C-alpha positions as CSV (number, residue, x, y, z in Angstrom):
1,M,40.2,0.2,-5.9
2,P,43.8,0.2,-4.7
3,R,44.8,-2.6,-2.3
4,G,44.9,-1.5,1.4
5,V,42.4,1.3,1.0
6,A,39.5,1.1,3.5
7,I,36.1,1.2,1.9
8,P,33.5,2.9,4.1
9,E,30.1,1.3,4.4
10,I,31.0,-1.4,1.9
11,R,27.8,-3.4,2.7
12,Q,25.6,-0.5,1.6
13,Q,27.8,0.1,-1.4
14,L,27.2,-3.5,-2.5
15,F,23.5,-3.3,-1.7
16,A,23.2,-0.2,-3.9
17,A,25.0,-1.9,-6.7
18,A,22.7,-4.9,-6.4
19,E,19.7,-2.5,-6.8
20,R,21.2,-1.1,-10.0
21,V,21.9,-4.6,-11.4
22,I,18.3,-5.8,-10.7
23,I,16.7,-2.7,-12.2
24,R,18.9,-2.7,-15.3
25,D,19.4,-6.4,-16.0
26,G,16.8,-8.3,-13.8
27,P,17.3,-10.4,-10.7
28,S,18.5,-13.4,-12.7
29,K,21.7,-11.6,-13.5
30,L,22.4,-10.8,-9.8
31,G,25.7,-12.8,-9.4
32,G,28.6,-12.0,-7.2
33,R,30.7,-10.7,-10.1
34,A,27.8,-8.5,-11.4
35,V,27.4,-6.9,-8.0
36,T,31.1,-6.3,-7.3
37,G,31.7,-5.1,-10.9
38,E,28.8,-2.6,-10.6
39,A,30.2,-1.5,-7.2
40,G,33.7,-1.1,-8.7
41,V,35.3,-3.3,-6.1
42,A,37.3,-6.6,-6.1
43,T,35.2,-9.7,-6.6
44,G,36.4,-11.3,-3.3
45,L,35.2,-8.3,-1.3
46,L,31.6,-9.6,-1.3
47,Y,32.7,-12.9,0.2
48,A,34.8,-11.1,2.8
49,H,31.6,-9.6,4.2
50,F,29.0,-12.3,3.5
51,S,29.2,-16.1,3.7
52,D,28.1,-16.7,0.2
53,L,25.8,-15.2,-2.5
54,D,22.7,-16.5,-0.7
55,G,23.9,-14.8,2.5
56,F,24.4,-11.6,0.6
57,L,20.9,-11.7,-1.0
58,T,19.3,-12.5,2.3
59,S,21.1,-9.5,4.0
60,F,20.1,-7.3,1.1
61,A,16.5,-8.3,1.2
62,V,16.3,-7.9,5.0
63,D,18.0,-4.5,4.9
64,R,15.7,-3.1,2.1
65,A,12.6,-4.6,3.7
66,F,13.5,-2.9,7.0
67,V,14.1,0.4,5.2
68,I,10.6,0.3,3.7
69,S,9.0,-0.7,7.1
70,A,10.9,2.1,8.9
71,E,9.6,4.7,6.5
72,V,5.9,3.7,7.0
73,A,6.0,3.0,10.7
74,T,4.7,6.4,11.8
75,L,1.9,6.5,9.2
76,P,-0.9,5.5,11.8
77,E,0.3,8.4,14.0
78,R,-0.5,10.9,11.3
79,A,-4.3,10.2,11.5
80,G,-6.4,13.3,11.8
81,R,-4.1,15.6,9.9
82,G,-3.9,16.6,6.3
83,D,-5.3,15.0,3.1
84,I,-5.6,11.3,3.5
85,V,-4.7,10.4,-0.1
86,A,-1.7,12.7,0.0
87,T,-0.6,11.2,3.4
88,V,-0.8,7.6,2.1
89,C,1.1,8.6,-1.1
90,E,3.8,10.3,0.9
91,A,4.3,7.2,3.1
92,V,4.3,4.7,0.2
93,L,6.8,6.9,-1.7
94,A,9.0,7.7,1.2
95,T,11.4,5.0,0.3
96,P,13.3,5.6,-2.9
97,L,11.4,3.6,-5.6
98,V,14.5,2.1,-7.0
99,T,14.8,0.3,-3.6
100,V,11.2,-0.8,-3.6
101,M,11.4,-2.0,-7.2
102,A,14.6,-3.9,-6.7
103,V,13.7,-5.8,-3.6
104,T,10.2,-6.6,-4.8
105,R,11.6,-8.0,-8.1
106,L,14.2,-10.0,-6.2
107,L,11.6,-11.5,-3.8
108,V,9.4,-12.6,-6.7
109,A,12.4,-14.2,-8.4
110,R,13.7,-15.8,-5.2
111,P,10.5,-16.4,-3.1
112,E,12.4,-18.4,-0.5
113,L,14.0,-15.1,0.6
114,N,10.5,-14.0,1.9
115,G,10.7,-16.5,4.7
116,R,14.2,-15.4,5.7
117,V,13.1,-11.8,5.8
118,R,10.2,-12.8,8.1
119,E,12.5,-14.8,10.3
120,V,14.5,-11.6,11.0
121,L,11.8,-8.9,10.9
122,G,8.7,-10.8,11.9
123,A,5.5,-11.5,9.9
124,R,3.9,-8.5,8.2
125,T,6.6,-6.1,9.5
126,G,8.9,-5.8,6.5
127,G,8.7,-4.5,2.9
128,L,5.3,-4.2,1.2
129,E,3.7,-6.2,4.1
130,A,4.7,-3.4,6.4
131,I,3.0,-0.9,4.1
132,E,-0.1,-2.9,4.1
133,S,-0.2,-3.2,7.9
134,A,0.6,0.5,8.4
135,A,-2.0,1.6,5.9
136,A,-4.7,-0.6,7.5
137,A,-3.9,0.9,10.9
138,Y,-3.9,4.4,9.5
139,L,-7.2,4.0,7.7
140,A,-8.8,2.5,10.7
141,A,-7.6,5.4,12.8
142,E,-9.0,7.9,10.3
143,Q,-12.3,5.9,10.2
144,R,-12.6,6.3,14.0
145,L,-12.1,10.1,13.5
146,G,-14.9,10.2,10.9
147,R,-12.5,11.1,8.1
148,V,-12.9,7.7,6.3
149,A,-16.4,6.4,5.6
150,A,-17.9,4.0,8.1
151,T,-18.6,1.6,5.1
152,A,-14.9,1.3,4.3
153,A,-13.0,-1.8,5.2
154,P,-9.4,-0.7,6.1
155,E,-7.7,-4.1,5.8
156,P,-9.2,-5.0,2.3
157,L,-8.5,-1.5,1.1
158,S,-4.9,-1.7,2.2
159,H,-4.6,-5.1,0.6
160,A,-5.9,-3.8,-2.7
161,L,-3.6,-0.8,-2.4
162,V,-0.5,-2.8,-1.8
163,G,-1.4,-5.3,-4.5
164,S,-1.6,-2.5,-7.0
165,V,1.7,-1.1,-5.8
166,H,3.3,-4.5,-6.1
167,Y,2.1,-4.9,-9.7
168,T,3.3,-1.4,-10.5
169,V,6.8,-1.7,-9.2
170,L,7.2,-5.1,-11.0
171,R,6.1,-3.7,-14.3
172,A,7.2,0.0,-14.4
173,D,10.1,0.9,-16.7
174,S,11.3,3.8,-14.6
175,E,11.0,5.4,-11.2
176,S,9.1,8.4,-12.5
177,L,6.5,6.2,-14.2
178,A,6.1,4.1,-11.1
179,R,5.7,7.1,-8.9
180,E,3.0,8.6,-11.1
181,R,1.1,5.3,-11.3
182,I,1.3,4.8,-7.6
183,R,-0.2,8.2,-7.0
184,Q,-3.0,7.3,-9.4
185,V,-3.6,3.9,-7.7
186,V,-3.8,5.4,-4.2
187,A,-6.3,8.0,-5.3
188,A,-8.4,5.4,-7.2
189,V,-8.4,2.8,-4.4
190,L,-9.4,5.4,-1.7
191,A,-11.9,7.3,-3.9
192,G,-15.3,7.2,-2.4
193,F,-14.1,6.4,1.1
194,V,-12.5,9.6,2.1
195,T,-15.0,12.1,3.6
196,T,-15.1,15.8,2.5
197,A,-13.5,17.0,5.7
198,A,-10.4,14.8,5.1
199,R,-9.7,16.4,1.8
200,R,-9.2,19.9,3.2
């Protein structure tokens, strides 16, 4: 990158580079040089926008957790319309899986970042926790409408759903494989609790 040339949206460029490094090499390789090298920018540019590597990782985790929460925020409002399994799948898969896979793997490798994300976004409002909260609210709303069985427990179902998604994005070798497994997981977790009317 020539000196003196402005780089638009450099923070997002660096975040996208971090995602690629995590997916390809694992979170243990996520150093400043790895990120800037992947982004194709000067090493010092990261430190021009963030206090240090920890500051960058915190900002990355907060940003990606917010993206996930924003995508699922409207899920409860969709109660009463369409196929329940398809609706939940659509919400879970609304965020690019490379983003979900990368931030989840980083948070497992650097658990202290979870606390920093919660400090900014609040408890249960970011990342996979946001999916769990939104799914529980959605299933409860569908239950009130008679589209989810009265015997269902929305919160435990959502917990099981997100636990399975968490395992999948940690283990999957590719986005396509993760996407297919998540669809299977959602269908399996909700099987037996969705009424006939909600499948139409």
